[in-house]
C-alpha positions as CSV (number, residue, x, y, z in Angstrom):
1,M,77.6,133.6,126.7
2,R,80.7,131.6,127.6
3,V,79.5,131.2,131.2
4,A,76.1,130.0,130.0
5,E,77.7,127.4,127.8
6,E,80.0,126.1,130.7
7,V,76.9,125.8,132.9
8,A,75.1,123.8,130.3
9,E,78.0,121.5,129.7
10,R,78.4,120.9,133.4
11,A,74.7,120.1,133.8
12,K,75.0,117.7,130.9
13,A,78.0,116.0,132.5
14,E,76.3,115.7,135.8
15,D,73.2,114.1,134.2
16,A,75.5,111.6,132.5
17,L,77.2,110.8,135.7
18,R,73.9,110.3,137.5
19,Q,72.8,107.9,134.8
20,A,76.0,105.9,135.0
21,Q,75.7,105.6,138.8
22,K,72.1,104.6,138.3
23,L,73.1,101.8,135.9
24,E,75.8,100.6,138.3
25,A,73.2,100.5,141.2
26,I,70.7,98.6,139.0
27,G,73.5,96.2,138.0
28,Q,74.3,95.5,141.7
29,L,70.6,94.9,142.4
30,T,70.0,92.6,139.5
31,G,73.2,90.7,140.1
32,G,72.1,90.0,143.7
33,V,68.6,89.0,142.6
34,A,70.0,86.7,139.9
35,H,72.3,85.1,142.5
36,D,69.4,84.3,144.8
37,F,67.3,83.0,141.9
38,N,70.1,80.6,141.0
39,N,70.0,79.2,144.6
40,L,66.3,78.7,144.3
41,L,66.5,77.2,140.8
42,T,69.1,74.7,141.9
43,V,66.7,73.3,144.5
44,I,63.7,73.4,142.1
45,M,65.6,71.7,139.2
46,G,67.1,69.2,141.6
47,G,63.7,68.3,142.9
48,L,62.4,67.8,139.4
49,E,65.3,65.5,138.6
50,T,64.6,63.5,141.7
51,I,60.9,63.2,140.6
52,S,62.1,62.1,137.1
53,R,64.3,59.3,138.5
54,Q,61.4,58.0,140.6
55,L,58.9,58.2,137.7
56,E,61.3,56.0,135.6
57,T,60.8,53.2,138.1
58,L,57.0,53.2,137.9
59,P,54.7,51.6,135.4
60,D,53.4,53.5,132.4
61,L,49.9,54.3,133.7
62,P,47.6,57.0,132.3
63,A,47.5,58.9,135.6
64,L,51.3,59.0,135.6
65,A,51.3,60.3,132.0
66,R,49.7,63.5,133.3
67,V,52.3,63.7,136.1
68,R,55.1,63.4,133.5
69,R,53.6,66.1,131.4
70,S,53.4,68.4,134.4
71,R,57.0,67.6,135.3
72,D,58.1,68.4,131.7
73,M,56.3,71.7,131.8
74,A,57.9,72.6,135.2
75,F,61.3,71.7,134.0
76,Q,61.0,73.7,130.8
77,A,59.8,76.7,132.9
78,S,62.9,76.3,135.1
79,Q,65.1,76.3,132.1
80,R,63.5,79.5,130.9
81,A,64.0,81.0,134.3
82,A,67.7,80.0,134.2
83,T,68.0,81.7,130.8
84,L,66.4,84.9,132.2
85,T,68.8,84.8,135.2
86,A,71.8,84.4,132.8
87,R,70.6,87.6,131.0
88,L,70.3,89.5,134.3
89,L,73.9,88.3,135.1
90,A,75.0,89.6,131.7
91,F,73.7,93.1,132.6
92,S,75.3,93.0,136.0
93,R,78.6,91.8,134.4
94,R,78.6,88.5,136.3
95,Q,78.0,86.1,133.4
96,A,80.4,83.4,132.5
97,L,82.6,84.4,129.6
98,D,85.0,82.3,127.4
99,P,87.2,85.0,125.9
100,K,89.2,84.2,122.8
101,P,91.2,86.3,120.3
102,I,88.7,87.7,117.7
103,D,89.0,89.1,114.3
104,A,85.9,91.3,114.3
105,N,86.0,91.6,110.5
106,R,85.8,87.8,110.1
107,L,83.1,87.5,112.8
108,T,80.8,90.2,111.3
109,T,81.3,88.8,107.8
110,G,80.5,85.3,109.0
111,L,77.4,86.5,110.8
112,A,76.0,88.3,107.8
113,D,73.7,85.5,106.6
114,I,72.2,85.1,110.0
115,L,71.7,88.8,110.5
116,Q,70.1,89.2,107.1
117,R,67.6,86.5,107.9
118,T,66.9,88.2,111.2
119,L,66.3,91.5,109.5
120,G,64.0,90.2,106.8
121,E,63.7,91.2,103.1
122,Q,62.7,94.8,103.7
123,V,66.0,95.7,105.4
124,R,69.3,95.7,103.5
125,L,72.4,94.7,105.4
126,E,75.8,96.3,104.6
127,T,79.2,95.4,106.2
128,V,82.2,97.7,106.0
129,A,85.4,96.0,107.1
130,T,88.5,98.1,107.8
131,P,91.7,96.5,106.4
132,G,94.3,95.8,109.1
133,L,91.8,95.6,111.9
134,W,93.4,94.9,115.3
135,M,92.5,91.7,117.2
136,T,90.4,91.9,120.4
137,L,89.8,89.5,123.2
138,A,86.2,88.6,123.9
139,D,83.7,85.8,124.0
140,P,82.8,85.2,120.4
141,A,79.4,83.7,121.1
142,E,78.4,86.6,123.4
143,L,79.7,89.1,120.8
144,E,77.6,87.4,118.1
145,S,74.6,87.5,120.5
146,A,75.2,91.2,121.1
147,L,75.2,91.9,117.3
148,V,72.0,89.9,116.8
149,N,70.3,91.8,119.7
150,L,71.3,95.1,118.0
151,A,70.0,93.8,114.6
152,V,66.6,92.8,116.2
153,N,66.2,96.3,117.7
154,A,67.2,97.9,114.5
155,R,64.7,95.8,112.5
156,D,61.9,96.7,114.9
157,A,62.8,100.4,114.4
158,M,62.5,100.0,110.6
159,L,59.0,98.7,110.1
160,D,58.9,100.2,106.6
161,G,62.3,98.9,105.6
162,G,65.7,100.5,105.6
163,R,69.4,99.8,105.8
164,L,71.5,98.3,108.6
165,T,75.3,99.0,108.4
166,I,77.9,97.2,110.4
167,E,81.4,98.7,110.2
168,T,84.6,98.2,112.0
169,S,87.6,100.4,112.6
170,N,90.7,100.9,114.8
171,V,90.3,103.8,117.2
172,Y,92.3,105.4,120.0
173,L,90.4,106.8,122.9
174,D,92.5,109.7,124.3
175,E,92.5,111.6,127.6
176,A,90.0,114.2,126.3
177,Y,87.5,111.5,125.2
178,V,87.6,109.4,128.3
179,A,87.4,112.6,130.5
180,A,84.0,113.4,128.9
181,V,82.7,109.8,129.5
182,P,80.7,109.3,132.7
183,E,81.9,105.7,133.1
184,P,85.5,104.7,133.8
185,V,87.1,103.9,130.4
186,P,90.9,103.4,130.1
187,V,92.8,105.5,127.6
188,G,94.1,103.3,124.8
189,Q,93.5,101.4,121.5
190,Y,90.2,99.8,120.8
191,V,88.5,97.8,118.1
192,M,85.2,99.6,117.3
193,I,82.1,97.9,115.9
194,A,79.4,100.3,114.8
195,V,75.9,99.2,114.1
196,T,73.8,101.9,112.4
197,D,70.1,101.8,111.3
198,T,67.9,104.2,109.3
199,G,65.0,103.7,111.6
200,C,62.8,106.0,113.7
201,G,65.4,107.0,116.2
202,M,65.0,107.8,119.9
203,A,64.1,110.8,121.9
204,P,66.6,112.0,124.5
205,E,64.4,110.7,127.4
206,T,64.3,107.2,125.8
207,L,68.0,107.3,125.0
208,A,68.8,107.9,128.7
209,Q,67.1,104.6,129.6
210,V,68.1,102.2,126.8
211,F,70.5,100.1,128.9
212,E,68.2,99.7,131.9
213,P,67.0,96.1,132.3
214,F,63.3,95.6,131.5
215,F,63.0,99.0,129.8
216,T,61.4,98.6,126.4
217,T,59.4,100.8,124.0
218,K,57.8,97.7,122.6
219,P,54.2,96.7,123.4
220,A,53.5,94.3,126.3
221,G,54.6,90.8,125.4
222,K,56.7,91.8,122.5
223,G,60.0,92.2,124.3
224,T,61.7,91.6,127.6
225,G,63.7,94.8,127.7
226,L,66.9,92.9,128.3
227,G,68.5,93.0,124.8
228,L,70.4,96.2,125.1
229,S,71.2,95.7,128.8
230,Q,72.7,92.4,127.9
231,V,74.9,94.1,125.2
232,Y,75.9,96.7,127.8
233,G,76.8,94.2,130.4
234,F,78.8,92.0,128.1
235,V,80.9,94.9,126.7
236,R,81.6,96.3,130.1
237,Q,82.6,92.9,131.5
238,S,84.9,92.6,128.5
239,G,86.7,95.8,129.4
240,G,85.0,97.8,126.7
241,Y,82.5,100.7,126.3
242,V,79.2,101.2,124.5
243,R,78.0,104.6,123.1
244,V,74.6,105.2,121.5
245,Y,73.8,108.1,119.2
246,S,70.2,108.6,118.1
247,E,67.9,111.3,116.8
248,V,64.2,111.0,116.2
249,G,63.6,110.4,112.5
250,E,67.3,110.0,111.7
251,G,68.1,106.5,113.0
252,T,70.5,105.1,115.6
253,T,74.1,104.2,115.9
254,V,75.5,101.9,118.6
255,K,79.2,101.8,118.9
256,I,80.9,99.0,120.7
257,Y,84.5,99.6,121.8
258,L,86.5,96.5,122.7
259,P,90.2,96.7,123.9
260,R,92.9,95.9,121.4
261,L,94.5,92.5,122.1
262,L,98.2,93.1,122.4
263,A,100.7,90.4,121.4
264,D,101.9,89.9,125.0
265,R,98.4,89.6,126.5
266,P,97.7,86.0,127.5
267,E,94.5,84.3,126.3
268,A,92.0,83.9,129.1
269,A,91.3,80.4,130.3
270,A,88.1,78.8,129.1
271,E,85.2,77.8,131.4
272,P,85.0,74.0,132.1
273,G,82.9,72.1,129.6
274,P,79.7,70.1,130.2
275,A,79.8,67.4,132.9
276,E,80.2,63.8,131.8
277,A,78.3,60.8,133.2
278,V,80.2,59.3,136.2
279,D,79.6,57.0,139.2
280,G,79.5,58.0,142.8
281,G,81.7,56.7,145.6
282,H,82.1,56.1,149.3
283,E,84.3,59.1,150.4
284,T,83.4,61.6,153.0
285,I,82.3,65.1,151.9
286,L,81.7,68.1,154.1
287,V,79.0,70.4,152.6
288,V,78.9,74.0,153.8
289,E,75.9,76.1,152.6
290,D,73.9,78.7,154.5
291,H,70.8,78.3,152.3
292,E,69.0,75.4,154.0
293,D,67.0,74.1,151.0
294,L,70.1,74.1,148.8
295,R,72.2,72.4,151.5
296,A,69.5,69.7,151.8
297,Y,69.5,69.2,148.1
298,S,73.3,69.0,147.8
299,T,73.6,66.5,150.7
300,A,70.7,64.4,149.2
301,V,72.4,64.2,145.8
302,L,75.8,63.2,147.4
303,R,74.2,60.6,149.7
304,D,72.3,59.2,146.8
305,L,75.6,58.7,145.0
306,G,76.9,56.7,147.9
307,Y,79.0,59.3,149.7
308,H,79.2,59.9,153.4
309,V,78.1,63.5,153.9
310,L,78.7,65.9,156.8
311,E,76.9,69.3,156.6
312,A,77.4,72.8,158.1
313,Q,75.6,76.1,157.7
314,N,78.6,78.4,158.1
315,G,82.4,78.4,158.3
316,R,82.7,78.0,162.1
317,A,80.4,75.0,162.2
318,A,82.4,73.5,159.3
319,L,85.7,73.9,161.2
320,E,84.1,72.2,164.3
321,A,82.9,69.3,162.1
322,L,86.4,68.9,160.7
323,Q,87.8,68.7,164.2
324,M,85.3,66.1,165.3
325,S,85.6,63.9,162.1
326,R,88.4,61.4,161.6
327,H,88.5,61.7,157.9
328,V,87.1,64.2,155.3
329,D,88.0,63.7,151.6
330,L,86.4,66.9,150.1
331,L,85.2,70.2,151.3
332,F,82.2,71.4,149.2
333,T,81.5,75.0,150.1
334,D,79.6,78.0,149.0
335,V,81.9,81.0,148.2
336,V,79.6,83.5,150.0
337,L,79.0,82.5,153.6
338,P,77.7,84.5,156.6
339,D,79.3,85.4,159.9
340,G,82.5,86.9,158.5
341,M,84.1,83.7,157.1
342,D,83.7,83.2,153.3
343,G,84.4,80.0,151.4
344,R,88.0,81.0,150.6
345,R,88.9,81.8,154.2
346,L,87.2,78.6,155.3
347,A,89.3,76.5,152.9
348,D,92.5,78.2,154.1
349,E,91.6,77.4,157.8
350,A,90.5,73.9,156.9
351,R,93.8,73.1,155.2
352,K,95.6,74.2,158.3
353,Q,93.9,71.3,160.0
354,R,93.9,69.0,157.0
355,P,96.8,69.8,154.7
356,G,96.0,68.7,151.1
357,L,92.3,68.7,151.7
358,K,90.5,68.9,148.3
359,V,88.1,71.8,147.9
360,L,85.1,72.4,145.5
361,Y,83.5,75.8,145.5
362,T,80.0,76.7,144.4
363,T,78.3,80.0,143.8
364,G,75.4,81.7,142.2
365,Y,77.8,84.2,140.7
366,T,80.2,83.2,138.0
367,R,83.9,82.3,137.9
368,N,84.8,85.6,136.2
369,A,82.9,87.7,138.8
370,I,84.2,85.8,141.8
371,V,87.9,85.9,140.6
372,H,87.6,89.5,139.5
373,N,86.3,90.5,143.0
374,G,89.2,88.7,144.6
375,R,87.1,86.1,146.4
376,L,88.8,83.2,144.6
377,D,92.1,82.6,142.8
378,P,92.1,81.7,139.1
379,G,92.1,77.9,138.5
380,V,90.2,76.8,141.5
381,Q,87.5,74.1,141.2
382,L,84.1,75.7,140.9
383,V,80.6,74.5,140.1
384,S,78.1,77.3,139.3
385,K,74.5,77.3,140.5
386,P,72.1,76.2,139.4
387,F,74.0,72.9,139.1
388,T,72.3,69.6,138.1
389,Y,72.5,66.2,139.8
390,Q,74.8,64.9,137.0
391,G,76.9,68.0,136.9
392,L,77.6,67.9,140.6
393,A,78.2,64.1,140.5
394,S,80.7,64.5,137.6
395,K,82.6,67.4,139.2
396,V,83.0,65.7,142.6
397,R,84.1,62.4,141.1
398,R,86.7,64.1,138.9
399,I,88.2,66.1,141.8
400,L,88.3,63.0,144.1
401,D,90.0,61.1,141.2
402,D,92.4,64.0,140.5
403,A,91.1,64.0,136.9
404,V,91.0,67.8,136.8
């Protein structure tokens, strides 16, 4: 009997490990796809902005009104695509986060009215706050979004009404617990937020897929399948862990574990705010981008702003351009470049030729992911794709003016 139990436990652990590896592989795939989409969206949205500026100089003719409507529809679709890309980045743990110290009791209490409106009149919301709850470090907007996503899923599982309970507590995940978890989770103190519904629950085969992007049990057109995957990605990127418990007919509990914020842990730096309107200039900028369309768009924007622009498709070509040019004020380079020389190494080599050269990086990934992977140091100047005409103009001007 004991041998049979050990075999069953080992099989269960192996299944959990395979599922964790599957999620990791899907995350890598979606992150790469989202990165490429951001490159394409930058060119598309940049082209639409160029069309908009040209349309503003033309008379208000009926034929042009149809063109403007088509432009607006295309721009709105591009914005929706950018939102979808951001949700894919959330699952792959490459979204931009703005971590701040959070009192989860205060956050959940403050969110109660919004959640109740989301749930509707048939579902009763209860919050249970643990006194003396520890602080945690996370992006408050993303944590609120995660809780709203969980509330929406719970509501859809309680079509005849029910109860949604959100409770908090301080927990310690010990060696025995983390050893049984298929994903790497550090031993230590965590703030736990549990969201429990009295809905229909999930079968084991459904439970095994809940965090996969685009997996949904809802009818076609009723859901993207990105809600729970977004929650999963956000929590994992925040250094936490998500556990789901569910039984058919009994309801579902989703537990979010976020690391306790210790007193000596520094607050993470915030992402830069929205770009301000600024003018162009006459300085020389070297643009390094292997994506031809994106390089063409970037150089067109900078030339339109009055800058003298040099361009290169990889690091070696960029270094040759530096050697042949008398003066370069700014290196604007993609972080990920081909031929064995990434943006960081290019900047290092360029500064050997031109000490003090100013550098602006761009990437389809986010600052958190790039810094976490060691490709850039914290505090570098970075503009994320897809960037806008005005966003690039503002960032370049501020760097050249040393206003950053």
